[in-house]
C-alpha positions in Angstrom: -83.5 -76.9 89.1 -81.8 -75.9 86.0 -80.0 -73.1 87.8 -78.6 -75.4 90.3 -77.2 -77.7 87.5 -75.5 -74.7 85.8 -73.9 -73.5 89.0 -72.5 -77.0 89.6 -71.1 -77.3 86.1 -69.5 -73.9 86.5 -67.8 -74.9 89.7 -66.5 -78.1 88.1 -65.0 -76.1 85.2 -63.3 -73.6 87.6 -61.8 -76.4 89.6 -60.5 -78.2 86.5 -59.1 -74.9 85.2 -57.4 -74.2 88.5 -55.9 -77.6 88.5 -54.5 -77.1 85.0 -52.9 -73.9 85.9 -51.5 -75.4 89.1 -50.0 -78.3 87.1 -48.5 -75.8 84.6 -46.9 -73.8 87.4 -45.5 -76.9 89.0 -43.9 -78.0 85.7 -42.5 -74.6 84.5 -41.0 -72.1 87.0 -40.8 -69.1 84.5 -37.1 -69.2 83.9 -35.1 -70.3 80.7 -31.5 -70.9 80.0 -31.4 -68.4 77.0 -33.4 -65.7 78.6 -30.3 -63.6 79.4 -29.0 -63.9 75.9 -32.3 -62.7 74.5 -32.4 -59.7 76.8 -28.9 -58.7 75.7 -29.9 -58.9 72.1 -32.9 -56.7 72.7 -30.9 -54.1 74.6 -28.1 -54.1 72.0 -30.6 -53.6 69.2 -32.2 -50.7 71.1 -28.8 -49.0 71.6 -27.9 -49.3 67.9 -31.1 -47.7 66.9 -30.5 -44.8 69.3 -27.0 -44.3 67.9 -28.1 -44.4 64.3 -30.8 -41.8 65.1 -28.1 -39.5 66.7 -25.8 -39.8 63.7 -28.7 -39.1 61.3 -29.7 -36.1 63.3 -26.2 -34.6 63.4 -25.7 -35.2 59.7 -29.0 -33.8 58.6 -29.1 -30.7 60.8 -26.1 -28.9 59.2 -27.3 -29.7 55.7 -30.8 -28.4 56.6 -29.3 -25.3 58.2 -27.2 -24.6 55.1 -30.1 -25.1 52.8 -32.3 -22.8 54.8 -29.6 -20.1 55.0 -28.9 -20.2 51.3 -32.6 -20.2 50.4 -33.1 -17.1 52.7 -30.1 -15.3 51.1 -31.3 -16.1 47.6 -34.7 -14.9 48.4 -33.3 -11.6 49.9 -31.1 -10.9 46.9 -33.8 -11.9 44.3 -31.9 -14.8 42.9 -34.3 -17.4 44.2 -37.0 -16.5 41.6 -34.5 -16.7 38.8 -33.3 -20.1 39.9 -36.8 -21.3 40.3 -37.8 -20.2 36.8 -34.6 -21.7 35.3 -35.3 -25.0 37.0 -39.0 -25.1 36.0 -38.1 -24.3 32.4 -35.5 -27.0 32.4 -37.9 -29.6 33.8 -40.6 -28.4 31.4 -38.3 -28.7 28.4 -37.2 -32.2 29.5 -40.7 -33.3 30.0 -41.8 -32.0 26.6 -38.8 -33.6 24.9 -39.6 -36.9 26.4 -43.4 -36.8 25.7 -43.2 -35.4 22.2 -40.4 -37.0 20.1 -39.1 -35.0 17.2 -40.8 -35.8 13.9 -38.9 -35.6 10.7 -39.8 -32.6 8.6 -41.1 -33.6 5.2 -39.2 -32.5 2.3 -41.7 -30.2 0.7 -41.1 -27.6 -2.0 -41.6 -24.8 0.5 -38.8 -26.2 2.7 -36.4 -26.8 -0.2 -33.6 -24.3 -0.2 -33.2 -22.3 -3.4 -29.8 -22.7 -5.1 -27.4 -19.9 -4.6 -26.8 -17.8 -7.8 -23.5 -18.3 -9.3 -22.6 -14.6 -9.5 -24.7 -11.5 -8.6 -22.6 -9.1 -10.5 -20.9 -9.4 -13.8 -17.1 -9.0 -13.6 -15.7 -5.9 -15.1 -14.1 -6.4 -18.5 -10.3 -7.0 -18.4 -9.8 -4.2 -21.0 -11.3 -1.5 -18.8 -8.7 1.1 -17.9 -8.6 2.5 -14.3 -9.7 6.1 -13.9 -6.7 8.4 -13.8 -6.1 9.8 -10.3 -5.4 13.5 -10.0 -1.9 14.4 -9.4 -1.2 15.9 -6.0 -0.4 19.6 -5.9 3.1 20.6 -5.0 3.3 21.5 -1.3 3.6 25.2 -0.6 6.7 26.3 1.3 6.1 26.4 5.0 7.5 29.4 6.9 9.9 28.5 9.7 9.9 30.4 12.9 13.7 30.4 13.0 14.3 31.2 9.4 14.8 34.9 8.6 12.2 36.9 6.6 14.4 36.8 3.6 12.7 33.7 2.5 9.7 35.8 1.6 11.1 38.2 -1.0 9.2 41.5 -1.2 8.2 42.8 -4.6 8.2 46.6 -4.5 6.9 48.6 -7.4 9.8 51.0 -7.4 13.1 51.2 -5.5 12.0 54.4 -3.8 8.8 53.0 -2.4 9.3 49.5 -1.2 6.1 47.5 -0.7 6.2 45.9 2.8 6.1 42.2 2.8 4.0 40.2 5.2 5.6 40.4 8.6 6.9 37.3 10.3 6.7 36.6 14.0 9.6 38.4 15.7 12.2 36.0 16.7 14.5 36.8 19.7 17.6 38.7 19.2 19.7 35.9 20.6 18.6 33.8 17.7 20.3 36.1 15.2 23.5 36.2 17.3 23.7 32.5 17.6 23.8 30.3 14.6 20.1 29.6 13.8 19.0 26.2 12.6 18.8 25.7 8.9 15.4 26.4 7.3 13.4 23.5 5.9 14.3 22.3 2.4 11.0 23.5 1.0 11.7 27.2 2.1 15.3 27.5 0.7 15.5 28.6 -3.0 18.2 26.1 -4.0 17.6 23.2 -1.6 16.2 21.0 -4.4 19.1 21.1 -6.7 18.2 17.7 -8.1 14.9 19.0 -9.5 15.8 21.3 -12.3 12.1 21.6 -13.4 11.2 23.5 -10.2 12.9 27.0 -9.9 14.0 28.3 -6.6 12.1 30.8 -4.6 14.4 33.7 -5.4 14.7 32.9 -9.1 10.9 32.3 -9.4 10.2 35.8 -8.0 12.8 37.4 -10.2 11.9 38.3 -13.7 13.3 36.0 -16.4 15.1 39.0 -18.0 16.7 40.1 -14.7 20.5 39.6 -15.3 21.2 39.8 -11.5 18.8 37.1 -10.4 21.7 34.5 -10.5 23.8 36.7 -8.1 20.9 36.9 -5.7 20.1 33.2 -5.9 23.8 32.3 -5.2 24.0 34.7 -2.2 20.7 33.2 -0.9 22.0 29.7 -1.3 25.4 30.4 0.5 23.6 32.3 3.3 20.8 29.8 4.1 22.0 26.4 2.8 25.8 26.4 3.2 25.6 28.9 6.2 29.0 30.3 5.4 28.9 33.8 6.8 32.1 35.1 5.1 31.1 33.8 1.6 27.5 35.0 2.1 28.8 38.5 3.0 30.9 38.5 -0.2 27.9 37.3 -2.3 25.6 39.9 -0.9 28.1 42.7 -1.5 28.5 41.4 -5.1 24.7 41.5 -5.7 24.4 45.0 -4.1 27.3 46.3 -6.2 25.8 44.8 -9.4 22.2 46.0 -8.8 22.1 48.8 -6.1 18.5 49.7 -6.9 17.2 46.2 -7.5 13.9 44.9 -6.2 15.7 42.6 -3.7 17.9 45.3 -2.2 16.1 45.5 1.2 16.3 41.7 1.7 20.0 41.7 0.6 20.8 44.5 3.0 19.1 42.8 5.9 20.7 39.4 5.2 24.1 41.2 4.9 23.6 42.6 8.4 22.9 39.1 9.7 26.1 37.9 8.1 28.0 40.8 9.8 26.6 39.8 13.2 27.7 36.2 12.6 31.2 37.4 11.8 31.3 39.5 14.9 31.3 42.9 13.1 28.6 44.4 15.3 29.3 48.1 14.6 28.8 47.6 10.8 25.7 45.5 11.5 24.2 48.3 13.7 24.7 50.8 10.9 22.8 48.7 8.5 20.0 47.8 11.0 19.5 51.5 12.0 18.0 52.1 8.5 15.5 49.3 9.0 14.7 50.4 12.6 14.1 54.0 11.4 11.5 52.8 8.9 13.5 53.6 5.7 12.1 50.4 4.2 8.6 50.7 5.7 7.6 48.0 8.2 9.9 45.5 6.5 11.9 43.9 9.3 11.4 47.0 11.4 10.6 45.2 14.7 13.3 42.6 14.0 15.9 45.2 13.5 15.0 47.0 16.8 15.2 43.7 18.7 18.6 43.0 17.1 19.9 46.5 18.0 18.8 46.1 21.6 20.5 42.8 21.9 23.7 44.1 20.4 23.7 47.1 22.8 23.3 44.8 25.7 26.2 42.6 24.6 28.6 45.6 24.3 
């Protein structure tokens, strides 16, 4: 009985529900005046979303590719670790500076700076005299390669046996024929005429009691300083006539031969140089005389 009543009530409900749906369908046909506008808005919004996604994709992809390539290059060259450590230290220092503010250091006696001393050394007294500096020694005369050996005057013990002087490097024969360059001022005996306190080379080697030292010094000055061959020949002849057995006779004879060569009197110069080449005066100007003789013979 009860079941029959329930079935009847259910049929009544279904029929009433069907009637309601039927009445709703009859009143509304499913269309609306603004449905097309709503559909267009939805489609437009969907298209804008798709375009924005494309733009974002094309903007991010190159940046990502550049970042990946640079990271790979830094890792291959070993610069990635350096950059990472530098960045981490920077972040760590910034975090520590923000978390721990600087505290003022108390002014303790340990932190107080000691005053600087006014002076560490006492100044020297004004009356102190400076130490005397040693006077420089007078420079020794330098031998010139072009100057004749006459600048080094031999000192033989006796006229018969002439002590050979130190030999100088043999200069070419053409140097004697042509006018050689003047020797340095230090090697000439009378170059420093304005210094009377320093005697010349020739006068210093001569004895103070030698009366013919002045003649030799004058001939030496005319020969090497003034370079006047005619006057030098006259001066050498005057010295040899005044002191034919003097200690400077070998040098005077050799310089006289040089003066003869400069004047073009080769025959007389050869006669004088023959004695040097034969060794009559030892090794003094022996090789130089031979070279000059060979040069004079070639010029004949």
